[in-house]
C-alpha positions as CSV (number, residue, x, y, z in Angstrom):
1,X,29.8,8.4,11.1
2,X,27.2,8.2,8.8
3,X,27.1,9.6,5.2
4,X,24.8,11.5,3.4
5,X,21.8,9.7,2.4
6,X,22.2,10.7,-1.4
7,X,26.2,9.7,-1.6
8,X,26.7,6.6,-3.6
9,X,28.0,4.7,-0.6
10,X,24.9,5.7,1.3
11,X,23.0,2.9,3.8
12,X,20.2,3.8,2.0
13,X,21.1,2.7,-1.6
14,X,19.9,-0.9,-0.7
15,X,16.5,0.4,0.5
16,X,15.9,2.8,-2.5
17,X,16.5,-0.4,-4.8
18,X,13.9,-2.1,-2.5
19,X,11.6,0.5,-3.3
20,X,12.0,0.5,-6.7
21,X,11.4,-3.0,-6.8
22,X,8.2,-2.6,-4.9
23,X,7.2,-0.3,-7.6
24,X,8.2,-2.3,-10.6
25,X,4.6,-3.4,-11.2
26,X,2.1,-2.2,-13.3
27,X,-1.0,-2.5,-10.7
28,X,0.9,-1.1,-8.2
29,X,2.0,2.1,-10.1
30,X,-1.6,2.5,-11.1
31,X,-2.5,2.1,-7.6
32,X,-0.3,5.0,-6.7
33,X,-1.4,7.2,-9.5
34,X,-5.1,6.6,-8.6
35,X,-4.0,7.5,-4.6
36,X,-2.0,10.6,-5.2
37,X,-5.2,12.9,-6.0
38,X,-7.6,11.2,-3.6
39,X,-8.0,11.3,0.3
40,X,-8.6,7.7,0.3
41,X,-9.7,4.7,-1.3
42,X,-11.6,1.4,-0.7
43,X,-10.1,-1.5,-2.4
44,X,-13.3,-1.9,-4.6
45,X,-12.9,1.6,-6.0
46,X,-9.4,1.0,-6.7
47,X,-10.2,-2.2,-8.4
48,X,-12.7,-0.2,-10.8
49,X,-10.2,2.3,-11.3
50,X,-7.1,-0.2,-12.2
51,X,-9.4,-2.8,-13.9
52,X,-8.5,-5.7,-11.6
53,X,-10.2,-7.9,-9.2
54,X,-10.7,-6.4,-5.6
55,X,-8.7,-9.7,-4.2
56,X,-5.7,-8.8,-7.0
57,X,-5.9,-5.2,-5.9
58,X,-5.8,-6.2,-1.9
59,X,-2.7,-8.4,-2.7
60,X,-1.0,-5.5,-4.2
61,X,-2.0,-3.3,-1.4
62,X,-0.6,-5.4,1.3
63,X,2.5,-5.4,-0.3
64,X,2.2,-1.6,-0.5
65,X,1.5,-1.3,3.1
66,X,4.4,-3.6,3.9
67,X,6.7,-1.4,2.1
68,X,5.1,1.7,4.1
69,X,4.0,3.7,1.1
70,X,0.4,3.3,2.0
71,X,-1.6,3.5,5.2
72,X,-5.3,2.0,6.1
73,X,-8.3,3.4,7.9
74,X,-10.8,0.7,8.9
75,X,-14.7,1.7,8.7
76,X,-16.7,-1.0,10.1
77,X,-16.0,-3.9,7.8
78,X,-14.6,-1.7,4.7
79,X,-10.8,-0.6,4.8
80,X,-10.0,2.7,3.1
81,X,-6.3,3.1,1.4
82,X,-4.4,6.6,1.3
83,X,-0.4,7.2,0.4
84,X,1.4,7.0,3.3
85,X,3.4,10.3,2.1
86,X,3.9,12.4,-1.2
87,X,7.1,10.9,-2.0
88,X,6.0,7.8,-3.8
89,X,3.7,9.9,-5.8
90,X,6.6,11.9,-6.4
91,X,8.7,8.6,-7.8
92,X,5.7,7.3,-9.8
93,X,5.1,10.8,-11.4
94,X,8.7,11.1,-12.1
95,X,8.8,8.0,-13.7
96,X,5.9,8.6,-15.7
97,X,7.9,11.9,-17.0
98,X,10.9,9.9,-17.7
99,X,8.7,7.2,-19.7
100,X,7.4,10.3,-21.5
101,X,10.9,11.3,-22.7
102,X,11.3,8.1,-23.9
103,X,8.6,8.2,-26.5
104,X,9.1,11.3,-27.1
105,X,11.5,10.9,-30.0
106,X,13.1,13.9,-29.3
107,X,9.8,16.1,-29.5
108,X,8.7,18.3,-26.6
109,X,7.5,15.7,-23.6
110,X,3.9,16.6,-23.1
111,X,4.8,17.7,-19.6
112,X,7.1,20.2,-20.7
113,X,4.7,21.9,-22.6
114,X,2.3,24.7,-21.6
115,X,-1.2,23.3,-20.5
116,X,-3.8,24.0,-22.8
117,X,-7.0,25.9,-21.7
118,X,-8.6,22.6,-21.1
119,X,-6.0,21.4,-19.0
120,X,-5.9,24.3,-16.5
121,X,-9.4,24.1,-16.2
122,X,-9.4,20.4,-15.0
């Protein structure tokens, strides 16, 4: 009998650890953040956004693709990447929010503050 995926003895715990391991790289986190609000981006565009060479970004994208976190679409010789679903974006967003708590020093982290008028327009 299968257990709930959220139980401590779930068969998914080890796979969840692999997901965290896949995201335990700053360049991959930056790639996910770049893709979270984009329909799709090319390797060169992502390289510009994350400040890495296209070759390095391609290596990271290959790992994210192997982990089924991104998917591709080919247009001629160009390949465009997008997030496979919203879950990887949610994981990275929650990790960033946790990081904000870590450095807030008792203050209210930015994500708990009311948006300013400028942020609302963005």
